[in-house]
C-alpha positions as CSV (number, residue, x, y, z in Angstrom):
1,X,-35.3,-5.6,-0.4
2,X,-32.9,-5.9,2.6
3,X,-30.1,-3.5,2.8
4,X,-27.4,-6.4,3.2
5,X,-28.7,-7.7,-0.2
6,X,-26.6,-5.1,-2.1
7,X,-23.3,-5.7,-0.3
8,X,-21.5,-6.6,-3.8
9,X,-22.2,-3.4,-5.3
10,X,-19.7,-1.5,-2.4
11,X,-16.6,-3.9,-3.4
12,X,-15.4,-2.2,-6.5
13,X,-15.5,1.3,-4.9
14,X,-14.1,0.2,-1.7
15,X,-10.9,-1.7,-3.7
16,X,-10.5,1.7,-5.5
17,X,-10.5,3.7,-2.5
18,X,-7.9,1.3,-0.8
19,X,-5.9,1.3,-3.9
20,X,-5.5,5.2,-4.3
21,X,-4.8,5.8,-0.7
22,X,-1.3,6.3,0.7
23,X,-0.3,3.5,3.0
24,X,1.4,4.0,6.3
25,X,4.0,1.0,5.9
26,X,5.0,1.6,2.3
27,X,4.5,5.4,2.4
28,X,3.4,5.3,-1.5
29,X,-0.2,4.6,-3.1
30,X,-0.6,1.1,-3.9
31,X,-2.1,1.9,-7.2
32,X,1.2,3.4,-8.3
33,X,3.2,0.0,-7.3
34,X,0.6,-2.1,-9.1
35,X,0.2,-0.1,-12.2
36,X,3.3,2.2,-12.3
37,X,1.3,5.3,-12.5
38,X,-1.2,7.4,-10.4
39,X,-5.0,6.8,-10.9
40,X,-7.0,9.3,-12.9
41,X,-10.3,10.1,-11.7
42,X,-12.9,11.7,-13.4
43,X,-13.0,14.3,-10.7
44,X,-9.4,15.2,-11.0
45,X,-8.7,18.4,-13.4
46,X,-7.1,17.6,-16.8
47,X,-3.6,18.4,-17.1
48,X,-2.3,20.2,-20.0
49,X,0.4,17.7,-20.9
50,X,1.2,15.7,-23.8
51,X,1.2,11.9,-24.0
52,X,5.0,12.0,-24.3
53,X,5.4,14.5,-21.4
54,X,3.1,12.1,-19.1
55,X,5.1,9.0,-20.2
56,X,8.4,10.8,-19.7
57,X,7.1,11.7,-16.0
58,X,6.4,8.0,-15.4
59,X,9.5,6.7,-16.4
60,X,11.3,9.4,-14.4
61,X,9.2,8.9,-11.2
62,X,8.3,5.3,-10.6
63,X,11.7,3.9,-10.1
64,X,12.3,6.5,-7.2
65,X,8.5,5.9,-5.9
66,X,9.4,1.9,-5.9
67,X,12.8,2.5,-4.1
68,X,11.1,4.8,-1.7
69,X,8.4,2.0,-0.9
70,X,11.2,-0.6,-0.6
71,X,13.1,1.4,2.0
72,X,9.9,2.2,3.9
73,X,9.1,-1.5,4.0
74,X,12.6,-2.4,5.3
75,X,12.4,0.3,7.9
76,X,9.0,-1.1,9.1
77,X,10.6,-4.9,9.1
78,X,13.6,-3.4,11.2
79,X,11.0,-1.7,13.8
80,X,9.0,-4.9,14.1
81,X,12.0,-7.0,14.8
82,X,13.0,-4.4,17.6
83,X,9.5,-4.3,19.1
84,X,9.7,-8.3,19.1
85,X,13.0,-8.4,20.9
86,X,11.4,-6.1,23.7
87,X,8.5,-8.6,24.2
88,X,8.6,-10.6,27.1
89,X,8.9,-14.3,26.1
90,X,6.6,-16.7,27.8
91,X,7.7,-19.7,26.5
92,X,11.2,-21.2,26.6
93,X,13.0,-23.8,24.4
94,X,12.4,-27.3,25.8
95,X,9.6,-26.4,28.1
96,X,6.1,-27.9,27.8
97,X,3.6,-25.7,26.3
98,X,0.6,-27.8,26.7
99,X,-0.4,-29.8,29.7
């Protein structure tokens, strides 16, 4: 069996790793934005919290996390605009691009 024949076995773990990694642009973990909570992995230690305590923590934290992600996205977009304005424009309005 060729080593490239089992590529589909790596999709799920790769997506999980992507979703639980803190992203540079948003500054938050993608899993939190999608599901409103952090991922619980089998290797994580169990917390001594009641279900009610966990729910209250989620209710309090998620809006702040989403707000922070929106701010980080906005800052990133503003930086992109500034960087684009600094780039040399090679084409002018009205000039032929293709010969």
